[in-house]
PDB file of N, CA, C and O in Angstrom:
ATOM      1  N   UNK A   1     102.047  87.978  91.388  1.00  0.00           N
ATOM      2  CA  UNK A   1     100.689  88.284  91.519  1.00  0.00           C
ATOM      3  C   UNK A   1      99.994  87.971  90.234  1.00  0.00           C
ATOM      4  O   UNK A   1     100.270  88.544  89.181  1.00  0.00           O
ATOM      5  N   UNK A   2      99.431  87.397  90.309  1.00  0.00           N
ATOM      6  CA  UNK A   2      98.475  86.581  89.066  1.00  0.00           C
ATOM      7  C   UNK A   2      97.176  87.376  89.277  1.00  0.00           C
ATOM      8  O   UNK A   2      96.494  87.661  90.261  1.00  0.00           O
ATOM      9  N   UNK A   3      97.065  87.773  87.122  1.00  0.00           N
ATOM     10  CA  UNK A   3      96.122  88.527  87.377  1.00  0.00           C
ATOM     11  C   UNK A   3      94.382  88.009  86.535  1.00  0.00           C
ATOM     12  O   UNK A   3      94.783  87.336  85.585  1.00  0.00           O
ATOM     13  N   UNK A   4      93.630  88.009  86.495  1.00  0.00           N
ATOM     14  CA  UNK A   4      92.292  86.876  85.953  1.00  0.00           C
ATOM     15  C   UNK A   4      91.431  87.735  85.701  1.00  0.00           C
ATOM     16  O   UNK A   4      91.416  88.795  86.327  1.00  0.00           O
ATOM     17  N   UNK A   5      90.250  87.363  84.418  1.00  0.00           N
ATOM     18  CA  UNK A   5      89.810  88.219  83.629  1.00  0.00           C
ATOM     19  C   UNK A   5      88.628  88.477  84.500  1.00  0.00           C
ATOM     20  O   UNK A   5      88.270  89.652  84.422  1.00  0.00           O
ATOM     21  N   UNK A   6      88.161  88.000  85.026  1.00  0.00           N
ATOM     22  CA  UNK A   6      86.976  88.084  86.159  1.00  0.00           C
ATOM     23  C   UNK A   6      87.429  87.955  87.828  1.00  0.00           C
ATOM     24  O   UNK A   6      88.579  87.596  88.079  1.00  0.00           O
ATOM     25  N   UNK A   7      86.678  88.197  88.706  1.00  0.00           N
ATOM     26  CA  UNK A   7      86.629  87.564  89.754  1.00  0.00           C
ATOM     27  C   UNK A   7      85.897  86.290  89.775  1.00  0.00           C
ATOM     28  O   UNK A   7      85.933  85.578  90.779  1.00  0.00           O
ATOM     29  N   UNK A   8      85.284  85.988  88.805  1.00  0.00           N
ATOM     30  CA  UNK A   8      84.503  84.255  88.795  1.00  0.00           C
ATOM     31  C   UNK A   8      85.239  83.489  88.420  1.00  0.00           C
ATOM     32  O   UNK A   8      85.264  82.292  88.707  1.00  0.00           O
ATOM     33  N   UNK A   9      86.248  84.328  87.420  1.00  0.00           N
ATOM     34  CA  UNK A   9      87.357  83.316  87.036  1.00  0.00           C
ATOM     35  C   UNK A   9      88.475  83.015  88.046  1.00  0.00           C
ATOM     36  O   UNK A   9      89.215  82.040  87.914  1.00  0.00           O
ATOM     37  N   UNK A  10      88.578  83.986  89.170  1.00  0.00           N
ATOM     38  CA  UNK A  10      89.524  83.715  89.790  1.00  0.00           C
ATOM     39  C   UNK A  10      89.066  82.518  90.996  1.00  0.00           C
ATOM     40  O   UNK A  10      89.732  81.559  91.388  1.00  0.00           O
ATOM     41  N   UNK A  11      87.917  82.883  91.346  1.00  0.00           N
ATOM     42  CA  UNK A  11      86.964  82.221  91.915  1.00  0.00           C
ATOM     43  C   UNK A  11      86.886  80.313  91.909  1.00  0.00           C
ATOM     44  O   UNK A  11      86.803  79.483  92.814  1.00  0.00           O
ATOM     45  N   UNK A  12      86.950  80.237  90.689  1.00  0.00           N
ATOM     46  CA  UNK A  12      86.971  78.949  90.089  1.00  0.00           C
ATOM     47  C   UNK A  12      88.520  78.078  89.338  1.00  0.00           C
ATOM     48  O   UNK A  12      88.597  77.055  88.658  1.00  0.00           O
ATOM     49  N   UNK A  13      89.557  79.008  89.827  1.00  0.00           N
ATOM     50  CA  UNK A  13      90.685  78.686  89.596  1.00  0.00           C
ATOM     51  C   UNK A  13      90.618  77.449  90.745  1.00  0.00           C
ATOM     52  O   UNK A  13      89.903  77.387  91.745  1.00  0.00           O
ATOM     53  N   UNK A  14      91.428  76.672  90.340  1.00  0.00           N
ATOM     54  CA  UNK A  14      91.847  75.422  91.457  1.00  0.00           C
ATOM     55  C   UNK A  14      92.720  75.976  92.491  1.00  0.00           C
ATOM     56  O   UNK A  14      92.175  75.802  93.581  1.00  0.00           O
ATOM     57  N   UNK A  15      93.660  76.471  92.589  1.00  0.00           N
ATOM     58  CA  UNK A  15      94.679  77.103  93.351  1.00  0.00           C
ATOM     59  C   UNK A  15      94.022  78.409  94.483  1.00  0.00           C
ATOM     60  O   UNK A  15      94.571  78.990  95.419  1.00  0.00           O
ATOM     61  N   UNK A  16      92.794  78.519  93.973  1.00  0.00           N
ATOM     62  CA  UNK A  16      92.332  79.733  94.376  1.00  0.00           C
ATOM     63  C   UNK A  16      91.893  79.096  96.199  1.00  0.00           C
ATOM     64  O   UNK A  16      91.387  77.995  96.411  1.00  0.00           O
ATOM     65  N   UNK A  17      92.213  80.007  97.171  1.00  0.00           N
ATOM     66  CA  UNK A  17      92.274  79.938  98.593  1.00  0.00           C
ATOM     67  C   UNK A  17      91.324  80.599  99.221  1.00  0.00           C
ATOM     68  O   UNK A  17      91.691  81.614  99.814  1.00  0.00           O
ATOM     69  N   UNK A  18      90.011  80.268  99.270  1.00  0.00           N
ATOM     70  CA  UNK A  18      89.101  81.361 100.025  1.00  0.00           C
ATOM     71  C   UNK A  18      89.819  82.679 101.188  1.00  0.00           C
ATOM     72  O   UNK A  18      89.572  83.885 101.205  1.00  0.00           O
ATOM     73  N   UNK A  19      90.446  82.137 101.779  1.00  0.00           N
ATOM     74  CA  UNK A  19      90.981  83.394 103.075  1.00  0.00           C
ATOM     75  C   UNK A  19      92.115  84.097 102.642  1.00  0.00           C
ATOM     76  O   UNK A  19      93.011  84.582 103.334  1.00  0.00           O
ATOM     77  N   UNK A  20      91.938  84.102 101.026  1.00  0.00           N
ATOM     78  CA  UNK A  20      92.959  85.140 100.406  1.00  0.00           C
ATOM     79  C   UNK A  20      92.180  86.411  99.674  1.00  0.00           C
ATOM     80  O   UNK A  20      92.594  87.459  99.179  1.00  0.00           O
ATOM     81  N   UNK A  21      90.677  85.753  99.858  1.00  0.00           N
ATOM     82  CA  UNK A  21      90.128  86.951  98.956  1.00  0.00           C
ATOM     83  C   UNK A  21      89.767  88.181  99.055  1.00  0.00           C
ATOM     84  O   UNK A  21      89.182  88.760  98.140  1.00  0.00           O
ATOM     85  N   UNK A  22      90.118  88.816 100.348  1.00  0.00           N
ATOM     86  CA  UNK A  22      90.547  90.320 100.928  1.00  0.00           C
ATOM     87  C   UNK A  22      91.644  90.403  99.665  1.00  0.00           C
ATOM     88  O   UNK A  22      91.326  91.320  98.908  1.00  0.00           O
ATOM     89  N   UNK A  23      92.677  89.795  99.295  1.00  0.00           N
ATOM     90  CA  UNK A  23      93.084  89.956  98.471  1.00  0.00           C
ATOM     91  C   UNK A  23      93.270  90.562  96.681  1.00  0.00           C
ATOM     92  O   UNK A  23      94.170  91.106  96.040  1.00  0.00           O
ATOM     93  N   UNK A  24      91.795  90.071  96.386  1.00  0.00           N
ATOM     94  CA  UNK A  24      91.636  90.654  95.200  1.00  0.00           C
ATOM     95  C   UNK A  24      91.269  92.181  95.240  1.00  0.00           C
ATOM     96  O   UNK A  24      90.710  92.869  96.095  1.00  0.00           O
ATOM     97  N   UNK A  25      91.828  92.479  93.907  1.00  0.00           N
ATOM     98  CA  UNK A  25      92.202  93.523  93.762  1.00  0.00           C
ATOM     99  C   UNK A  25      91.423  94.242  92.385  1.00  0.00           C
ATOM    100  O   UNK A  25      92.135  94.113  91.389  1.00  0.00           O
ATOM    101  N   UNK A  26      90.243  94.901  92.132  1.00  0.00           N
ATOM    102  CA  UNK A  26      89.549  95.563  90.745  1.00  0.00           C
ATOM    103  C   UNK A  26      91.062  96.120  90.256  1.00  0.00           C
ATOM    104  O   UNK A  26      92.001  96.392  91.004  1.00  0.00           O
ATOM    105  N   UNK A  27      91.033  96.205  88.911  1.00  0.00           N
ATOM    106  CA  UNK A  27      91.877  96.770  88.208  1.00  0.00           C
ATOM    107  C   UNK A  27      91.490  98.907  88.481  1.00  0.00           C
ATOM    108  O   UNK A  27      92.479  99.624  88.634  1.00  0.00           O
ATOM    109  N   UNK A  28      90.464  99.380  88.489  1.00  0.00           N
ATOM    110  CA  UNK A  28      90.707 100.653  88.692  1.00  0.00           C
ATOM    111  C   UNK A  28      91.381 100.598  90.416  1.00  0.00           C
ATOM    112  O   UNK A  28      92.047 101.586  90.728  1.00  0.00           O
ATOM    113  N   UNK A  29      91.268  99.854  91.137  1.00  0.00           N
ATOM    114  CA  UNK A  29      92.141 100.094  92.272  1.00  0.00           C
ATOM    115  C   UNK A  29      93.171  99.933  92.608  1.00  0.00           C
ATOM    116  O   UNK A  29      93.591 100.470  93.634  1.00  0.00           O
ATOM    117  N   UNK A  30      94.018  99.027  91.745  1.00  0.00           N
ATOM    118  CA  UNK A  30      95.573  98.585  91.415  1.00  0.00           C
ATOM    119  C   UNK A  30      95.909  99.811  90.599  1.00  0.00           C
ATOM    120  O   UNK A  30      97.117 100.038  90.663  1.00  0.00           O
ATOM    121  N   UNK A  31      94.986 101.026  89.558  1.00  0.00           N
ATOM    122  CA  UNK A  31      95.755 101.805  89.119  1.00  0.00           C
ATOM    123  C   UNK A  31      95.729 102.817  89.745  1.00  0.00           C
ATOM    124  O   UNK A  31      96.577 103.678  89.511  1.00  0.00           O
ATOM    125  N   UNK A  32      94.779 103.007  90.694  1.00  0.00           N
ATOM    126  CA  UNK A  32      95.137 103.975  91.810  1.00  0.00           C
ATOM    127  C   UNK A  32      96.144 103.820  92.653  1.00  0.00           C
ATOM    128  O   UNK A  32      96.902 104.760  92.889  1.00  0.00           O
ATOM    129  N   UNK A  33      96.278 102.719  93.173  1.00  0.00           N
ATOM    130  CA  UNK A  33      97.112 102.232  94.009  1.00  0.00           C
ATOM    131  C   UNK A  33      98.709 102.691  93.806  1.00  0.00           C
ATOM    132  O   UNK A  33      99.443 103.197  94.654  1.00  0.00           O
ATOM    133  N   UNK A  34      99.103 102.258  92.013  1.00  0.00           N
ATOM    134  CA  UNK A  34     100.269 102.199  91.593  1.00  0.00           C
ATOM    135  C   UNK A  34     100.336 103.000  90.645  1.00  0.00           C
ATOM    136  O   UNK A  34     101.007 102.841  89.624  1.00  0.00           O
ATOM    137  N   UNK A  35      99.419 104.222  90.999  1.00  0.00           N
ATOM    138  CA  UNK A  35      99.699 105.762  90.111  1.00  0.00           C
ATOM    139  C   UNK A  35      99.844 106.243  91.393  1.00  0.00           C
ATOM    140  O   UNK A  35      99.013 107.142  91.263  1.00  0.00           O
ATOM    141  N   UNK A  36     100.261 106.381  92.625  1.00  0.00           N
ATOM    142  CA  UNK A  36     100.846 107.345  93.632  1.00  0.00           C
ATOM    143  C   UNK A  36     102.316 107.698  93.500  1.00  0.00           C
ATOM    144  O   UNK A  36     102.998 107.310  92.551  1.00  0.00           O
ATOM    145  N   UNK A  37     102.797 108.484  94.538  1.00  0.00           N
ATOM    146  CA  UNK A  37     104.117 109.116  94.246  1.00  0.00           C
ATOM    147  C   UNK A  37     105.449 107.680  94.886  1.00  0.00           C
ATOM    148  O   UNK A  37     106.645 107.778  94.611  1.00  0.00           O
ATOM    149  N   UNK A  38     105.049 106.856  95.463  1.00  0.00           N
ATOM    150  CA  UNK A  38     105.834 106.024  95.380  1.00  0.00           C
ATOM    151  C   UNK A  38     106.308 105.293  94.389  1.00  0.00           C
ATOM    152  O   UNK A  38     107.459 104.868  94.296  1.00  0.00           O
ATOM    153  N   UNK A  39     105.414 105.135  93.626  1.00  0.00           N
ATOM    154  CA  UNK A  39     105.905 104.222  91.921  1.00  0.00           C
ATOM    155  C   UNK A  39     106.307 105.234  91.311  1.00  0.00           C
ATOM    156  O   UNK A  39     107.487 105.160  90.970  1.00  0.00           O
ATOM    157  N   UNK A  40     105.303 106.983  90.798  1.00  0.00           N
ATOM    158  CA  UNK A  40     105.923 108.118  90.033  1.00  0.00           C
ATOM    159  C   UNK A  40     107.268 108.185  89.907  1.00  0.00           C
ATOM    160  O   UNK A  40     107.878 108.344  88.850  1.00  0.00           O
ATOM    161  N   UNK A  41     107.824 108.035  91.216  1.00  0.00           N
ATOM    162  CA  UNK A  41     109.026 109.316  91.567  1.00  0.00           C
ATOM    163  C   UNK A  41     110.340 108.374  91.757  1.00  0.00           C
ATOM    164  O   UNK A  41     111.429 108.799  92.143  1.00  0.00           O
ATOM    165  N   UNK A  42     110.023 106.881  91.386  1.00  0.00           N
ATOM    166  CA  UNK A  42     110.995 105.788  91.631  1.00  0.00           C
ATOM    167  C   UNK A  42     112.234 106.681  91.182  1.00  0.00           C
ATOM    168  O   UNK A  42     113.017 107.141  92.014  1.00  0.00           O
ATOM    169  N   UNK A  43     112.332 106.846  90.127  1.00  0.00           N
ATOM    170  CA  UNK A  43     114.049 107.251  89.725  1.00  0.00           C
ATOM    171  C   UNK A  43     114.136 108.985  90.070  1.00  0.00           C
ATOM    172  O   UNK A  43     114.769 109.631  89.235  1.00  0.00           O
ATOM    173  N   UNK A  44     113.636 109.638  91.053  1.00  0.00           N
ATOM    174  CA  UNK A  44     114.171 110.664  91.342  1.00  0.00           C
ATOM    175  C   UNK A  44     115.491 110.829  92.328  1.00  0.00           C
ATOM    176  O   UNK A  44     115.852 109.835  92.958  1.00  0.00           O
ATOM    177  N   UNK A  45     116.010 111.723  92.429  1.00  0.00           N
ATOM    178  CA  UNK A  45     117.061 111.486  93.505  1.00  0.00           C
ATOM    179  C   UNK A  45     117.290 111.704  94.519  1.00  0.00           C
ATOM    180  O   UNK A  45     118.392 111.767  95.064  1.00  0.00           O
ATOM    181  N   UNK A  46     115.867 111.913  95.097  1.00  0.00           N
ATOM    182  CA  UNK A  46     115.557 112.343  96.645  1.00  0.00           C
ATOM    183  C   UNK A  46     114.464 111.583  97.030  1.00  0.00           C
ATOM    184  O   UNK A  46     113.698 111.977  97.909  1.00  0.00           O
ATOM    185  N   UNK A  47     114.228 109.813  96.057  1.00  0.00           N
ATOM    186  CA  UNK A  47     113.017 109.338  96.369  1.00  0.00           C
ATOM    187  C   UNK A  47     113.471 108.791  97.757  1.00  0.00           C
ATOM    188  O   UNK A  47     112.528 108.751  98.548  1.00  0.00           O
ATOM    189  N   UNK A  48     114.481 108.422  98.192  1.00  0.00           N
ATOM    190  CA  UNK A  48     114.522 107.778  99.737  1.00  0.00           C
ATOM    191  C   UNK A  48     114.336 108.661 100.843  1.00  0.00           C
ATOM    192  O   UNK A  48     113.993 108.177 101.922  1.00  0.00           O
ATOM    193  N   UNK A  49     114.584 110.365 100.678  1.00  0.00           N
ATOM    194  CA  UNK A  49     114.369 110.763 101.522  1.00  0.00           C
ATOM    195  C   UNK A  49     112.964 111.231 101.719  1.00  0.00           C
ATOM    196  O   UNK A  49     112.647 111.915 102.692  1.00  0.00           O
ATOM    197  N   UNK A  50     112.076 110.840 100.739  1.00  0.00           N
ATOM    198  CA  UNK A  50     110.524 110.962 100.667  1.00  0.00           C
ATOM    199  C   UNK A  50     109.955 110.204 100.934  1.00  0.00           C
ATOM    200  O   UNK A  50     108.791 110.475 101.232  1.00  0.00           O
ATOM    201  N   UNK A  51     110.488 108.531 101.010  1.00  0.00           N
ATOM    202  CA  UNK A  51     109.697 107.246 101.378  1.00  0.00           C
ATOM    203  C   UNK A  51     108.565 107.636 103.075  1.00  0.00           C
ATOM    204  O   UNK A  51     107.520 107.002 103.217  1.00  0.00           O
ATOM    205  N   UNK A  52     108.849 108.327 103.783  1.00  0.00           N
ATOM    206  CA  UNK A  52     107.950 108.508 104.976  1.00  0.00           C
ATOM    207  C   UNK A  52     106.558 108.550 104.298  1.00  0.00           C
ATOM    208  O   UNK A  52     105.697 107.682 104.439  1.00  0.00           O
ATOM    209  N   UNK A  53     106.440 109.718 103.510  1.00  0.00           N
ATOM    210  CA  UNK A  53     105.305 110.768 102.886  1.00  0.00           C
ATOM    211  C   UNK A  53     104.662 109.426 101.509  1.00  0.00           C
ATOM    212  O   UNK A  53     103.472 109.196 101.296  1.00  0.00           O
ATOM    213  N   UNK A  54     105.720 108.822 100.861  1.00  0.00           N
ATOM    214  CA  UNK A  54     105.259 108.128  99.975  1.00  0.00           C
ATOM    215  C   UNK A  54     104.537 106.884 100.779  1.00  0.00           C
ATOM    216  O   UNK A  54     103.671 106.221 100.207  1.00  0.00           O
ATOM    217  N   UNK A  55     104.891 106.632 101.976  1.00  0.00           N
ATOM    218  CA  UNK A  55     104.515 105.240 102.455  1.00  0.00           C
ATOM    219  C   UNK A  55     102.998 105.784 103.062  1.00  0.00           C
ATOM    220  O   UNK A  55     102.029 105.031 102.977  1.00  0.00           O
ATOM    221  N   UNK A  56     102.883 106.976 103.602  1.00  0.00           N
ATOM    222  CA  UNK A  56     101.779 107.573 104.431  1.00  0.00           C
ATOM    223  C   UNK A  56     100.575 107.745 103.126  1.00  0.00           C
ATOM    224  O   UNK A  56      99.380 107.823 103.413  1.00  0.00           O
ATOM    225  N   UNK A  57     100.965 107.782 101.966  1.00  0.00           N
ATOM    226  CA  UNK A  57      99.964 108.108 100.728  1.00  0.00           C
ATOM    227  C   UNK A  57      99.967 106.683 100.227  1.00  0.00           C
ATOM    228  O   UNK A  57      99.073 106.545  99.392  1.00  0.00           O
ATOM    229  N   UNK A  58     100.593 105.670 100.420  1.00  0.00           N
ATOM    230  CA  UNK A  58     100.499 104.294 100.313  1.00  0.00           C
ATOM    231  C   UNK A  58      99.397 103.887 101.186  1.00  0.00           C
ATOM    232  O   UNK A  58      98.411 103.307 100.729  1.00  0.00           O
ATOM    233  N   UNK A  59      99.531 104.175 102.451  1.00  0.00           N
ATOM    234  CA  UNK A  59      98.422 103.621 103.631  1.00  0.00           C
ATOM    235  C   UNK A  59      97.150 104.248 103.605  1.00  0.00           C
ATOM    236  O   UNK A  59      96.162 103.822 104.202  1.00  0.00           O
ATOM    237  N   UNK A  60      97.189 105.214 102.939  1.00  0.00           N
ATOM    238  CA  UNK A  60      95.897 106.412 102.637  1.00  0.00           C
ATOM    239  C   UNK A  60      95.029 105.870 101.397  1.00  0.00           C
ATOM    240  O   UNK A  60      93.800 105.786 101.408  1.00  0.00           O
ATOM    241  N   UNK A  61      95.883 105.508 100.304  1.00  0.00           N
ATOM    242  CA  UNK A  61      95.453 104.583  99.448  1.00  0.00           C
ATOM    243  C   UNK A  61      94.284 103.255  99.802  1.00  0.00           C
ATOM    244  O   UNK A  61      93.086 103.102  99.568  1.00  0.00           O
ATOM    245  N   UNK A  62      95.185 102.556 100.382  1.00  0.00           N
ATOM    246  CA  UNK A  62      94.791 101.408 100.838  1.00  0.00           C
ATOM    247  C   UNK A  62      93.828 101.517 101.667  1.00  0.00           C
ATOM    248  O   UNK A  62      92.838 100.843 101.381  1.00  0.00           O
ATOM    249  N   UNK A  63      93.769 102.184 102.672  1.00  0.00           N
ATOM    250  CA  UNK A  63      92.610 102.729 103.597  1.00  0.00           C
ATOM    251  C   UNK A  63      91.193 102.979 102.434  1.00  0.00           C
ATOM    252  O   UNK A  63      90.116 102.382 102.416  1.00  0.00           O
ATOM    253  N   UNK A  64      91.637 103.953 101.639  1.00  0.00           N
ATOM    254  CA  UNK A  64      90.782 104.333 100.263  1.00  0.00           C
ATOM    255  C   UNK A  64      89.629 103.501  99.831  1.00  0.00           C
ATOM    256  O   UNK A  64      88.413 103.658  99.715  1.00  0.00           O
ATOM    257  N   UNK A  65      90.493 102.557  99.638  1.00  0.00           N
ATOM    258  CA  UNK A  65      90.160 101.270  98.301  1.00  0.00           C
ATOM    259  C   UNK A  65      89.543 100.356  99.041  1.00  0.00           C
ATOM    260  O   UNK A  65      88.731  99.654  98.439  1.00  0.00           O
ATOM    261  N   UNK A  66      89.744 100.108 100.511  1.00  0.00           N
ATOM    262  CA  UNK A  66      89.221  99.322 101.369  1.00  0.00           C
ATOM    263  C   UNK A  66      90.192  97.973 102.127  1.00  0.00           C
ATOM    264  O   UNK A  66      90.040  97.055 102.933  1.00  0.00           O
ATOM    265  N   UNK A  67      90.979  98.424 101.477  1.00  0.00           N
ATOM    266  CA  UNK A  67      92.480  96.902 102.024  1.00  0.00           C
ATOM    267  C   UNK A  67      92.953  97.434 103.624  1.00  0.00           C
ATOM    268  O   UNK A  67      93.864  98.230 103.853  1.00  0.00           O
ATOM    269  N   UNK A  68      92.305  96.940 104.375  1.00  0.00           N
ATOM    270  CA  UNK A  68      92.343  97.452 105.701  1.00  0.00           C
ATOM    271  C   UNK A  68      92.656  96.197 106.595  1.00  0.00           C
ATOM    272  O   UNK A  68      93.587  96.209 107.401  1.00  0.00           O
ATOM    273  N   UNK A  69      91.627  94.847 106.365  1.00  0.00           N
ATOM    274  CA  UNK A  69      91.721  93.814 106.937  1.00  0.00           C
ATOM    275  C   UNK A  69      92.864  93.036 107.622  1.00  0.00           C
ATOM    276  O   UNK A  69      93.860  93.708 107.890  1.00  0.00           O
ATOM    277  N   UNK A  70      92.882  91.735 107.947  1.00  0.00           N
ATOM    278  CA  UNK A  70      93.883  90.968 108.833  1.00  0.00           C
ATOM    279  C   UNK A  70      95.000  90.735 107.612  1.00  0.00           C
ATOM    280  O   UNK A  70      96.207  90.762 107.852  1.00  0.00           O
ATOM    281  N   UNK A  71      94.508  90.524 106.394  1.00  0.00           N
ATOM    282  CA  UNK A  71      95.268  89.917 105.588  1.00  0.00           C
ATOM    283  C   UNK A  71      96.260  91.103 104.898  1.00  0.00           C
ATOM    284  O   UNK A  71      97.253  90.733 104.271  1.00  0.00           O
ATOM    285  N   UNK A  72      96.073  91.984 104.983  1.00  0.00           N
ATOM    286  CA  UNK A  72      96.897  92.916 104.713  1.00  0.00           C
ATOM    287  C   UNK A  72      97.856  93.678 105.867  1.00  0.00           C
ATOM    288  O   UNK A  72      98.617  94.635 105.723  1.00  0.00           O
ATOM    289  N   UNK A  73      97.552  92.939 106.994  1.00  0.00           N
ATOM    290  CA  UNK A  73      98.417  93.284 108.574  1.00  0.00           C
ATOM    291  C   UNK A  73     100.001  92.343 108.288  1.00  0.00           C
ATOM    292  O   UNK A  73     100.199  91.196 107.888  1.00  0.00           O
ATOM    293  N   UNK A  74     100.727  93.208 108.617  1.00  0.00           N
ATOM    294  CA  UNK A  74     102.243  92.508 108.668  1.00  0.00           C
ATOM    295  C   UNK A  74     102.470  91.480 109.943  1.00  0.00           C
ATOM    296  O   UNK A  74     102.186  91.682 111.123  1.00  0.00           O
ATOM    297  N   UNK A  75     103.050  90.357 109.357  1.00  0.00           N
ATOM    298  CA  UNK A  75     102.601  89.167 110.353  1.00  0.00           C
ATOM    299  C   UNK A  75     103.795  89.324 111.053  1.00  0.00           C
ATOM    300  O   UNK A  75     104.740  89.769 110.400  1.00  0.00           O
ATOM    301  N   UNK A  76     103.982  89.055 112.269  1.00  0.00           N
ATOM    302  CA  UNK A  76     104.968  88.648 112.758  1.00  0.00           C
ATOM    303  C   UNK A  76     105.822  87.594 112.691  1.00  0.00           C
ATOM    304  O   UNK A  76     105.285  86.495 112.831  1.00  0.00           O
ATOM    305  N   UNK A  77     107.101  87.611 112.502  1.00  0.00           N
ATOM    306  CA  UNK A  77     107.943  86.598 112.446  1.00  0.00           C
ATOM    307  C   UNK A  77     108.122  85.498 113.862  1.00  0.00           C
ATOM    308  O   UNK A  77     108.908  84.551 113.813  1.00  0.00           O
TER     309      UNK A  77
END
């Protein structure tokens, strides 16, 4: 994960690949995603028994912030 001060700064980066632009996250979206239960409950004794609900929350948040395109799909090996 690489952080840039602006989207313009990112796009002028020598290693920027236009086909990965869907992976650009504004900071408020990152904060929303990483403040979910999956990250806040990591040290809980019952963390793994709740992974399904945490995963569903993760997916819902990704949809809310508009990260649903092909870039985010799991690739078949």
